[in-house]
N, C-alpha and C positions, 0 to 999 in steps of 0.2 A: 721273737720277732714274727714268726708265722701266726701268732695269735692276734697280732695287731695290724697286719697288712694282708690284703687279698692277693697280692702278687709280689713275690720276693725273688732275688737272684742269688745264686750260689756259685762261687768260683770253682771250676773243675779243670782248669788248664794245667794244674800241677806246677806252674812256674812261679806262682806268687806265694808269699808267706802264709796267706790264709788258706791255701790248699795243699800244704805239706803233708797232711794226713793221707792224701791219695797215694803217695809213694809207699806207704806201709800196707796198702791193700786191706785196711781195716774198714769194713763197710758198716760197722755198727753205728757210728755217728751219722752216716748218710741215711741209713734205714730209719733211725730215730727222727732225724730232721724231716724226712719225707712223710713218715707216719704222722708226726705231729702236725705237719702242714695239712695233710688229708683230713685229719680229725677236726681241723679248724677251718676247712674250706679254702685254704690258701693255695694258690698255684705257684709252682716253682720253675724258674728259668735257670738253665744250666749255662753259665758263662764260659766261653772258650772250650766247648766240648764237641768234638767230632769223633770221639772214641766210640765206635759202633758197639763195642762190648758193654760200655756203660749205658749207652742209649737204649740198648735192648734189655739190659738188666733192670734199669730204673726208668720208669715212664714219667719223664719230666713233661711239664706242660709245653715248654719250648726250650730251644737252645740256640747258641750262635757260636761262630768261630771265624777267624780270618784266614784259616787254612786255604780256602778256595782261592785266595789272592796270591798264593805262592808262585803261580805261573808268571804273573806280570812282575813280580818282585825278583824271583830267582831262577826262572826258566824251568820250573817244575811242571811236569805233565801228569794229570790224573785221568784214570779211566775207571768208570764205575761199571762193574759187570758181575752178574749173579749175586747181588747183594753185598759185594765187597768193593771198597774203593782202593785202587792200586796206584802206586807211583811208578811211572814208566820213565826209564832213562832215554833221553833224546840226544842225538848228535848235536854238537855245538851250533851248527848252521841253523837248526830248527829252533834253538833256544833264543836266537836273536829276535825273532818276530814275537815279541812278548804280548802285543795286543791280540794277535790271533790265538796264541796259547792261552791268554786270559779268557777269551771268548769261549774257547773249547772247554776250559776248566769249569767255567760257569755253567755250561750245558751239562757237564758230568755231575756237578754238585746238585743241579736242578733235578737230574734223573735220580740221584740218591735221595733227595727230599721227597720226590713222588713215591719212591719205593718205601721210605720210612712211613709215610702217611698210610700206606696200605698194609705193610707187614709188621709195624711196631705198635 
C-alpha cells in the first residue's frame, strides 16, 4: 500500500479488528510498515492515536483522535502539564457545564499539540 500512495492511514486505536496486534505489544509489524513507507516516500497518519508513548516512539506524519471530546460527552476533564496529559476527576456540579469543560479540554489538547510540535 505504501508503495502506491503518498499518504496512508493506519488504525492505532486498539479497538478495531485491524489493530488487534497493538495489544500484543509486537512492534515489528509497525516498524516494517513505517520503514517501508519511509523508503517509498509515503507519509503515515495514525488513526485514533493519542498514546504519547506511541507518538514519541514512532514519528508519524500526523495523527488524530476523538479523545479531546470526552469532556462534552462524558464530563471528563483533561490537564496537560509537563508533557503529560492527565485526567482530572471533577465533582458532579462541574461536569454539568459540558460546553465550558469542552472548551477547557480543547485548550489543553491544543497545548499538547504545540508541545508535540516542539518536542517530538
